[in-house]
N, C-alpha and C positions, 0 to 999 in steps of 0.2 A: 504494499500500500504506500501511496505518495502523499505526504503531508505538506502544507504550504503555510510558512509563517510570515505574514506581512511585517516588513521593517518599519515600524511606526515612527513617524517624525512629527515634530510640532514647530519647527522653524517657519517664521512667517513667510520667507522667501521660498515659495513652493514652485518647482520647476514645472515647465510644460509637461503634461501628461500625468501629473500627480493625482492621486485619486483619494477621495474621503474614506476613512476607515470607520465602517460601521455607521456612517452618517454623522459622526462626532467630530471632535476638535482635532483629531490626528489625521494624517495623511500618509500615503505610502506610493512609492514608484518602484519598489523592489520587493521581492519576496525570497525567503530562504526555502529551498527545497529539501525536505527531510525524508530519508528512507532508512529503514533499520539495517540494511546491509551495505549502504553506500555512504561516502562522506558528504556532508551538507554542501550545497552550491547556491549561488544567488542567480535569480533571472529578473528580467524586467517585469513589471506588473502587467504590461501588455501581452506577455507570453503566457499568463495564467490560463488554465481552462476557463471557458465562459461561465460554467456553473460555479466554480470557485470565486471568480471574480464578482459575480453577482452577489453571492453570499457575503463577501468580505466588505462590499461597499454599501449594501443595502441599509438604510436607517433602521434601527431596531424600534419596533412598536412600543409606545408608552405603556406604563402600567400604573393603574390607581392614581392617575392624574400627573404622574411623573413622566417626563420626557428625558431622553438619553442624549440630548444634544450638549449636555454639560455633565460632568461627574456629579453624582449624588451620594449623600451620606446616610447610612444606616446607623443609628444609635443603638447600642447594646444596653438592655435593661435586664438584670439578672433577678429573678424571682426564686432564687435558690439560697439555702443556707451554707453552700460549700462551693461557691464560685472560686475559680483559682484566682481571680483578679481582685474582687472586693469582699470575699468571704461572707457574703450576705450581711454586710454592715449597714446597709442603707434601706429605707423604706422604698420598695420599688415604685409606687405611684408617684411619691414625691420626687424620687430620682428621674423618672421618666418626664415629668412636666419640665424639669430643668433641662433635660437632654433635648427635648422637643423643640426648644427655643431655636436651636441651630440645626437640627437634624431634618432630613427629608422624609425618613421613615424610622420607625422604631421597631426593634427585634426583641420580642419578650420570650424569655426561656425559663422553664421550670424544672429542667434536669441538666446538671452540669455534664459536659461531654469532654472535660479536660482529661489528659492521660491518667488512667488509673481509676477514674470515676465509676461508680456502680449505678446500675439501672434503676430508675425511679418507676413505681407503679403509675399506671395511667390515671387512676383516680386522684392520687396525690399530686400528680403533675397538673391536672385540671384544677384542683383546689389552689394551687400556687398562681396559675396564669389567668384563669377565667376572670377573676375580679379585677385584675390589674389592667386586662385588655378592656373590659367593660368600662372601667373609670377614664380610659384614655381615648375612647372613641371620639373623633371629631378634631383631634389635635393635628394628626397627620396619618398616612397609611401605616397600618400595623402588620408586622409579620409575627407568626408564632413559631418560635425554634423548637421543633419536636420531631421525633421519628415515628410517632404514634398516630394512627388514623382516628383513634378515639378522641385524642386531645384536639387534633385539627378540626374535627367534625363540630365541636361545640364552642371552639375558641372565639368565633366572631372575627378572626383576623382576615386580612385581604390576601396574605400571602403565607405560605408554609415554608419555612426553612428546614429542610430535612438533611441532616448531615450524613444519612445512609443512602440518600438518593433513592428512597422507596424500596430499598432491600430489606431493612429491619422489619418493616410491616407492609407486606404486598397489598394490603387493603388501602394503602395510602393513595395509590393512583386512582382507583374509583372514587374514592372520597373527594380528592381534589378536582376531578372532572365534573363530578356531580354538583359540587357547591360552587363552581366557577371561580375558585381561588387561583392565584398564581402559585408557582412553586419554584424554590431554588434547589437545584440538584447538585449535591457537593460530593466530591470524591473522598473516600476514606478507605484506607486498607485496614481491615479488622474492625473491632469495636472499641470503645474508650477503655475498657478494662485492661486491654492487652496490646492496643495498636502501636505502641512505641517500643514493643519488647525486641523486635528485629525486623524492621521493615526493608523489603527487597523489591527492586524492579529491574526489568530488562533495560528499559529506556523510560525513566519516569515521566518525562514530558509526553511522549507518544502513548505510554501506557495509560496515563490519566486521561488523555484525549480520547483514546478508544473506549474507555469506561464511560465517560460522559456522553459519548455519541450513542452508546448502547442504551443508557438510561433514558435519553431523549426519545429514542425509538419506543422504548416501553411506555413512556408517558403519552406519545403521540397515539400509540395503538389503543391506549385506555381512553382516549378522547380529549387529551389536554393539548391544545394547539401549541405549537412552538413559540408563538407570540406571547404566551403565558409562562414562559420557562426562563429561567435564569440559571446560569451555570457558575460553579465555584470549584476551583482545583483543590480545595481542601488544604491549605498550608498548615502543617503541624499535625494532620490527622493520619498517623501512619507514615510519617516521613522523617528521615534525618535531616540534619541541617544542609547537607549537600543536595538533597532532594528538593527541599524548600527553595534553595537559591536557584536551582536549575529551573524549577517552575516559574519563579518571578522573573527571571532572565528571558524565559521563553514565553511569557504570558500571552503575547499577541497571537499565538498559534490558535488560542481558543476562540478567537473571532470567526474561525472557519466553521463553527458549530451553528452560527446563525442566530445566537442568543446574546443577551446582555450578560456581561461578566461581573460577577461579584468577588471582590478580594477581600478576604478576612485575614489580616496579619497582626491586628491589634494585641499588643503586650505578649506575643508568643515567646516561647521559651528561647528560640534561635536568636531573637532580637536581644534578649538579655545577655546570651553567651557572647555574641559578637560585640555588643555595645557596652558590656561590663555592668549590666544592671540586673542583679540577681532578684530583686523584689519586683513583682509585676507592675505595680503603680509607678515605678520609676522608669519605665520603658516607653513613655509617651514620645520623646524626641525620636527614638529610632522607629517606632510605629508610624509616625508621620512621614518620616523619610521613605520608608518602604511603600506605604500608601501612595506617595507621590511618584515613586518608580513605577507603580501600577497604572496610575493615570497617564503617565508618559506613554504607556502601551495601549491606552484607550479603554482601561477598565472602568466601567460605567457606575458601579455601586461600591462604596467603601464601607465595610462593616467595622465599627470603631468604638472603643470606649470614651476616648478623649475627643468628644464632638466639637467643642468650641476651638481647641487647638487645631484640630484637623480642617475646620471650617476657614480658620484664618490662613493656615498655610496654603490651602487650596485656593483661596481668593487671590493670594499673592502670586501663586504659581501660574494661575490662568491669566492674570493681569500681565505678568512678565513675559509669557509665551504668545500672547496675543489672543488667547482663547476666548476672551471675553468680548472681542470685536464682533 
């Protein structure tokens, strides 16, 4: 199989023949051709197959009132007592109201999926998330971070953020299709309890791409249109630091799936190891830096803890690259 990674650019001086990437703020005039048994090579965008070119350049349909012509921010709200980031020290509704001031979307989670976390029963997850989501309706679009169809069914959320890409609970596909919600399909190798024990890949970038393509096909077969699907390469979910960095460097490959891309790197462990910040709350600068690296490759949705800091950095980045014009 042949894969095509557009070389995303943001320079204001676009050459003749440059094409918009996913209808957003980046452009490309070259692509990297990737195959499992051959070294990478560069080709002109004009030499790409017509169907590939169409998928790479087409604007992504908006979701829940959000358009993807500029990067959007998803604020993380943990309704858990054991979050790796804040340890359940905040009232989730009060936290969410603050976060919503600068976020485009809120992601409410009632089950920690940090490495080593244990599964939470569906009824307990519902007890944690449903009142929070109900109290926040009308602030901005809301996503529920869950692997369980029963939780998604009664959540009232516009989007389901499923870290298992509907593998943990096969009923999720039918539930999302029936309720009309959108879904974020994330790649993870293994389950939170054991995913970081010994993750291995043949080629992490291509393996994750293939997995997400397969899960998109499952979603479409269940009646979920591609226009309601967001993809997430799953940074930190069954990946070593080297795997995470390879995915971030090659992130623009995932535009070939024809969906908006969510990047969730906020306060992840590899940021602490590289940046010398062992305490998660001290990883804001590194988290923002990696988020902007994703935006430079056209990632449309950033899932973050530090919403205000990310908003400020994103505003400056977009202004300095001409993305606001």
